[in-house]
C-alpha positions as CSV (number, residue, x, y, z in Angstrom):
1,Q,13.2,-17.7,-23.8
2,V,14.7,-15.6,-26.8
3,Q,13.5,-11.8,-27.4
4,L,13.7,-10.7,-30.9
5,V,13.5,-7.0,-31.7
6,E,13.4,-5.8,-35.6
7,S,14.1,-2.5,-37.2
8,G,14.9,-1.0,-40.6
9,G,11.5,-0.8,-42.4
10,G,9.9,2.0,-43.9
11,L,8.6,3.1,-47.2
12,V,10.8,3.0,-50.3
13,Q,10.2,3.4,-54.1
14,P,10.2,0.3,-56.3
15,G,14.0,-0.4,-57.2
16,G,15.1,0.8,-53.9
17,S,16.9,-0.9,-51.0
18,L,16.1,-1.0,-47.4
19,R,18.4,-3.1,-44.6
20,L,16.0,-5.1,-41.7
21,S,17.7,-5.8,-38.5
22,C,16.8,-8.5,-35.9
23,A,18.4,-8.0,-32.5
24,A,18.3,-11.5,-30.5
25,S,18.5,-11.5,-26.5
26,G,17.7,-14.0,-23.9
27,S,18.8,-17.6,-24.3
28,I,20.9,-17.0,-27.4
29,F,23.6,-19.5,-26.5
30,S,20.8,-21.9,-27.9
31,I,20.3,-20.2,-31.5
32,N,21.6,-22.2,-34.5
33,T,19.0,-20.7,-37.3
34,M,17.4,-17.6,-37.7
35,A,14.9,-16.7,-40.4
36,W,12.7,-13.9,-42.0
37,Y,9.4,-14.3,-42.7
38,R,6.8,-11.9,-44.0
39,Q,3.3,-11.7,-44.2
40,A,1.0,-9.0,-46.7
41,P,-2.3,-8.3,-46.1
42,G,-5.0,-10.7,-46.7
43,K,-1.9,-13.3,-47.1
44,K,-0.6,-16.1,-45.1
45,R,2.8,-15.5,-43.5
46,E,5.8,-16.9,-46.1
47,F,8.9,-18.1,-45.6
48,V,11.7,-15.1,-46.9
49,A,15.0,-16.5,-45.8
50,R,17.2,-18.6,-43.6
51,I,20.6,-18.6,-42.2
52,I,22.5,-21.5,-40.3
53,T,25.6,-21.2,-37.7
54,G,28.3,-21.7,-40.1
55,G,26.7,-19.5,-42.7
56,S,24.6,-21.4,-44.9
57,T,21.7,-20.1,-46.2
58,N,18.8,-20.5,-48.0
59,Y,15.9,-18.0,-49.9
60,A,12.6,-18.0,-50.9
61,D,12.4,-17.9,-55.0
62,S,10.6,-14.9,-55.1
63,V,14.1,-13.0,-53.3
64,K,16.6,-14.5,-54.7
65,G,19.4,-12.8,-56.3
66,R,17.7,-9.3,-54.4
67,F,17.7,-10.2,-51.0
68,T,21.0,-11.2,-49.0
69,I,20.6,-12.5,-45.3
70,S,23.8,-12.3,-43.0
71,R,24.5,-12.8,-39.5
72,D,26.6,-10.7,-36.8
73,N,27.2,-13.4,-34.0
74,A,29.0,-10.9,-31.9
75,K,26.2,-8.7,-31.9
76,N,23.8,-11.4,-32.0
77,T,22.0,-9.9,-34.8
78,V,20.8,-11.1,-38.5
79,Y,20.2,-8.7,-41.3
80,L,18.3,-9.0,-44.4
81,Q,19.7,-6.6,-47.2
82,M,16.6,-5.9,-49.7
83,N,17.8,-4.8,-52.9
84,S,15.7,-4.1,-56.0
85,L,12.8,-3.9,-54.0
86,K,9.1,-4.5,-55.7
87,P,5.5,-3.3,-54.8
88,E,4.8,-7.2,-54.3
89,D,7.8,-7.0,-51.5
90,T,5.3,-4.6,-49.5
91,A,4.4,-6.5,-45.9
92,V,5.4,-6.8,-42.6
93,Y,8.6,-8.6,-42.1
94,Y,9.4,-10.9,-39.0
95,C,12.5,-12.2,-37.6
96,N,12.1,-15.9,-36.3
97,V,14.3,-18.4,-34.4
98,P,12.9,-21.9,-34.8
99,A,12.2,-23.9,-31.7
100,I,9.6,-26.4,-30.0
101,I,7.7,-22.9,-29.9
102,D,9.0,-20.8,-32.3
103,Y,10.2,-17.2,-31.3
104,W,9.0,-14.1,-33.2
105,G,9.7,-10.6,-33.2
106,Q,6.9,-8.0,-33.4
107,G,7.5,-7.3,-37.0
108,T,8.9,-4.2,-39.0
109,Q,6.6,-2.7,-42.0
110,V,8.1,-2.5,-45.3
111,T,6.0,-0.3,-48.3
112,V,7.5,-0.2,-51.8
113,S,5.6,2.4,-53.5
114,S,5.8,5.4,-55.9
């Protein structure tokens, strides 16, 4: 079992920045990949970014060049640095560990609005 707890969401103006954190606990030795997804009101949950042990990363086209995913293995934490935020980035952001049955955090709200 893996438990994931996100933090760092909030209200920010367009063009601003936020950093999300996701702390993992439990059977963390089994974690190879950690990812961020988001879900806007009335829309399906969508992939945002992924980081694999060793540092390889992938991003959705919509966030490339603006978001950066990173990982602190000593703290069992993954981060999502979000810059140049746009209103369309408004969503609940979820931390994910893929598995036979995926692990998900509870989500953290990000609202980009003036």
